[in-house]
PASENU-531358 format. One record per residue (C-alpha): x, y, z; residue in one letter. Coordinates in steps of 0.05 Angstrom, whole numbers, plus 5000, padded with zeros to 4 digits. Each point is the difference from the previous one (the first is absolute). Layout:
PASENU-531358
XYZA
...
//
This chain:
PASENU-531358
441969837184M
503149504952L
502849475048I
494150065049E
495049914943N
503749394974F
499949715070V
492550105002Q
499449654933K
503949415027I
495549945061I
493750054958A
502249454951N
503649495043T
499949655068D
504150565030Y
496150375054Q
499950705030E
504949765054M
505149884944D
499950734975R
506550235034V
503649364979Y
497950094928L
501850744999F
507049835024N
500849424951R
498250474942L
504750545025Q
505649505001A
498949884926L
498750714975V
503550445052G
497850365063D
494650535001G
493250034966D
498150454941V
493650244968E
496749504953E
499150244929Q
495349454975A
496849355023S
499749284973G
506049734963E
502850704996E
501150015076S
504449394992L
504150354947L
500650625044Q
502949585055L
505149724952V
501750714976D
500950205072L
504949435013A
504050214939V
500050735022K
502449815069R
505549544973G
496949365027K
500449664931I
503750164935P
496050344945D
499449414951D
494349574974V
502049385039T
500750345068S
493450364990R
496449354981E
502949635060I
497850545049L
493150084969A
498849255007D
502550015072Q
495050555016L
494449644964A
501649385040D
497350365062F
493250024965L
500049254987T
498149445048P
505049445012A
500249444948P
496649505046S
494450505014K
499150164926V
499349274982T
495149895058E
495750594979L
500149784928F
497449305012W
494950265050N
497350464945K
500449424950Y
494449675040E
495550554976Q
502349924927S
506549944961P
498850704971K
499150305069T
506849735019A
503750224937T
496650695002D
502350105071W
507149764987F
500750434937Y
497450615037D
505149875055L
505749954950C
498050654966T
499050375066R
506849805025N
503150194932N
502649314984Y
495850044936V
502650654970K
493550274973K
502750704988T
505849714959A
495549514963I
495450574979A
505950274959K
499649414953N
497150134930I
494449504989V
495249934941F
496449464961S
496849884932G
499349534942S
506049754961S
500549944925S
497449285008Y
494050225041G
502449735067H
499250485058P
506850145032L
502750425057E
506350435004I
503750215063T
506250444996I
503249875067N
502050665035L
498749795072S
506249635019K
505550505017P
506450004960E
506249745036K
503450575037D
507350104977P
502150105072K
496749355019A
503349634943I
506850265020A
498949835074A
497549304983A
506449874960A
504150125063K
495849555045K
501249265008K
494049644969D
496049535044T
495049464983D
495050235052Y
494650044976P
501849554942K
495350384953C
494650534998D
494549485010L
502749635061C
495850005063L
506150295036E
498550674966N
494350125049E
502350565046G
506950034967Y
503050695007L
503250024932G
506650304978D
503650224937Y
498549454951G
494649685044K
492750235000N
497050325061A
494549555029R
498850255071S
492550074986N
499149364960L
494949515026R
499049304973I
493749585013I
501949305020R
496149444966M
500549294975N
499849844926I
500549294974G
501849765069G
506150465005E
501350655037K
499050614956W
498750745008G
496150554965M
501950734994Q
498450594955Y
504950284949S
502650695020P
500250244928Y
493749664975A
499049884925Y
492549905008F
494550045052N
501649655066E
506249694968H
502249485051C
505449485005I
499449295028F
506949765022L
502949355024D
502850095070Q
506049594977I
504950314950H
499749504943E
499850084924P
493850084957M
497249374970V
493949864958I
496949315012N
493749675028Q
501250325068Q
499850684967T
492949874975L
497949735068I
502750625033N
496950504951L
493149695004L
500449965076E
501550745002I
494050154956V
495649575045K
502650405060T
499450674965F
494749944945P
500250764993N
507249954973Y
503349714938M
506949695009V
505549774954G
507249794997S
505750244957N
503249454959A
505849645032D
505250104944L
504450594980P
497750464943I
492749795006V
499950045077G
499650595047G
505850405029S
500649585063L
500549254988L
503749845064S
494050035047H
493449634990E
494450514997H
493550184965Y
496650664984Q
492750165009G
495050555011G
493450324985S
500650134926H
496549704939R
505549954948F
498450054926P
502049274986M
494949765051M
494550334958N
502649744933A
495349534962A
501349274983I
501749924926K
500049235001Q
496249595051E
503449385027L
497449365033T
504149485036F
497949274998A
502049845072G
497350655029Y
492850134978P
499150485059Q
505350484973V
498650514945K
505950224960G
502250444943G
505450374964I
499450735019V
499650544946D
506350345025W
506950184970P
503549525047M
498449265000S
495149885056D
495949375017I
494250155046R
496949465044L
493950115044S
496049565047S
496949975069Q
504449395012D
506950275020T
502949305005D
498549884927A
503050684981L
506449835038I
500649314969E
498650224929L
504150635007G
505949595024T
499549554940K
500150604953I
506150295036I
503849344996K
498149914927A
502450704983W
506549915038Q
502149444953K
496550224935Y
504050264941S
498050264931D
506650194966P
496550294939D
497350555046L
506650075040A
496549675059I
505249565034V
498749705069A
507249825018E
507150124976K
506249685029D
496149775061G
497350705014V
492450095005R
497050574959H
492549915010H
495550215057T
493550375010V
497550645032T
494049755041P
494350465024I
494049825043A
493650395013H
492749885013K
494250144953D
493349915034G
499949295028D
505749764957E
507550005011Y
504250194941V
507249814982L
503650374945E
506349644976L
504250444955V
505349604961L
507150285006R
506549834963D
506650345018N
504449784942N
504750504968T
503150034930S
505050424962S
494350414972D
496750075069Y
505649985052P
495450255056L
494749494984G
496249734940I
493450095037F
502050675032H
498950724976P
503650054934H
505250534987Q
495550484962D
495950095065K
505950095048W
499350754998H
493549895038I
500849335035K
506449585006K
498849675068E
497049325014N
492749884988I
497849785069G
493449815032L
496850695000I
501750144927E
497849314979V
493050195025M
499950644959G
502850555045R
506750294975A
505150235052I
504150504961L
506450355024P
499550705030G
505050264948R
494250014950L
496650595033K
505450484977G
501549644935E
492749994978L
499350755012S
505550094948E
496549514953V
493750425008K
503850644981K
502849644939Y
493049784978L
497650725006L
505850274960G
502950375060Q
507350075021D
501849355036N
505449555026K
496949344978I
504349405017A
502949644940E
496949355023I
493050304993H
501050334933L
497949434952P
493749885042W
498350755002A
500950064925K
495349414989E
494750315045I
500650664962K
499449664932E
493849625021K
496750605032R
501650654963P
494050315037D
503750025067I
498750645038N
499950285071E
493049715012Q
501349284981N
507549895010V
499449725071D
494649504981Q
503949784938L
506449925039L
496549585053Q
497049574945Q
506849914969A
502749755067L
494249515007L
501549744930D
507349905017I
498149625064F
495349554961D
505749844953Q
504649875059V
495049495027L
499549684931A
507649944999D
499649645066A
494649524976G
502649324979V
494249894950Y
499150604954K
493450254973D
501149714931D
499149364961E
506549685026K
498450195071G
493049714995E
502749354973A
505149985056G
494550085052W
496149424971Q
506249545003K
501150165073F
492649915016L
500349284975T
505449875052V
495750305055I
494049604976A
504049355005A
502450185070E
493050185024S
497349324980E
504549695053N
496450185064K
506249835042K
//
């Protein structure tokens, strides 16, 4: 029976005991309606069957938001209390960091907080770009579209500032509502980072393997400074099996949520982390630090050392130097009318015995030619990518909008000479592909279309790079490096 079997699953996976069986059965009936029914499938499907039963019995409206809220309420029964989860996590950490993160990730998938079935819908592929850099593409199909009923209902409700944003600690156990995410089954590991109270959770709609979020327990804006580097390297020391990075702290070049201090990490080796050094750098005051300009479309300085204090000190000097550095000939301007335009996207990871800091230089200036950003995807690529280039994309993994699945199927038909409804925005690009590859056929069209997307993404990254891969860009790099060299000579 559906409810009985779900009760058994709760007892098997939590601290609930056999004595709690009747209590749990009645709690579930209160949510989905009285009377048990035959189970049609097990696993995540049984959860969905309970939601379907609640809709059929009129316990909830038949809309995406109501279904999500109830599904998370039901999944919450399968999840230990937050205090217990944190206790178990740090107990397992004593065995190894990976033991702890493996256990926590498994918990978050079993209780359906990490939506593995939805994530599996994403289109993911990788390959070399026209410049030879390996890149990765994700067409995001996992996150559900906003339900029209939910949008209408949210418009009628009085907005509240609790929780203040989607990353606040107050989301843990939050029921959710129209316009507010359901979080009944969310669990956040409590931890200290940089002497402050932080938390760690997994992302429900992960963009890469074990995609996790480190969040400040206080709702305060993103900022990139010395403390950022201290925090990132402390996280890598705590979880050497994970990389971690921060979105930039300015609009256009930053992430979608600048109001809450947070970082993103996980168990994924991003393409940028494997990119070679094209120019080695040494720093007079820091002989223990190896450095270099990374052979990458965006402008990345890589520092590595076993001495994390030296990495933090030198990295901070580079950030401060960049924040006030201008090169008007390259449209690189640090400040206008008292407004700062320079920051970095910092990433930390471990390679063998060494800690690595990647500092990607960012500039968020706009112009009449580039109103959305000079160092932002340019207009000829907007048909594929118009959104900000954030942390994940900086490292070589494109997060492309779900609309492309349908649009690219029409591009494919166009390339094969079939009847199609190709969008006008894709037509110049499709014509260019067809001219370059008159040999397109049923056998190679998918591979050629994927390669064309990879090439576009590489060009997007090049647009976002402050120093271009040309003679002027190289000269610009060398000018800025002289500033860094002068700063590094001053040990304090």
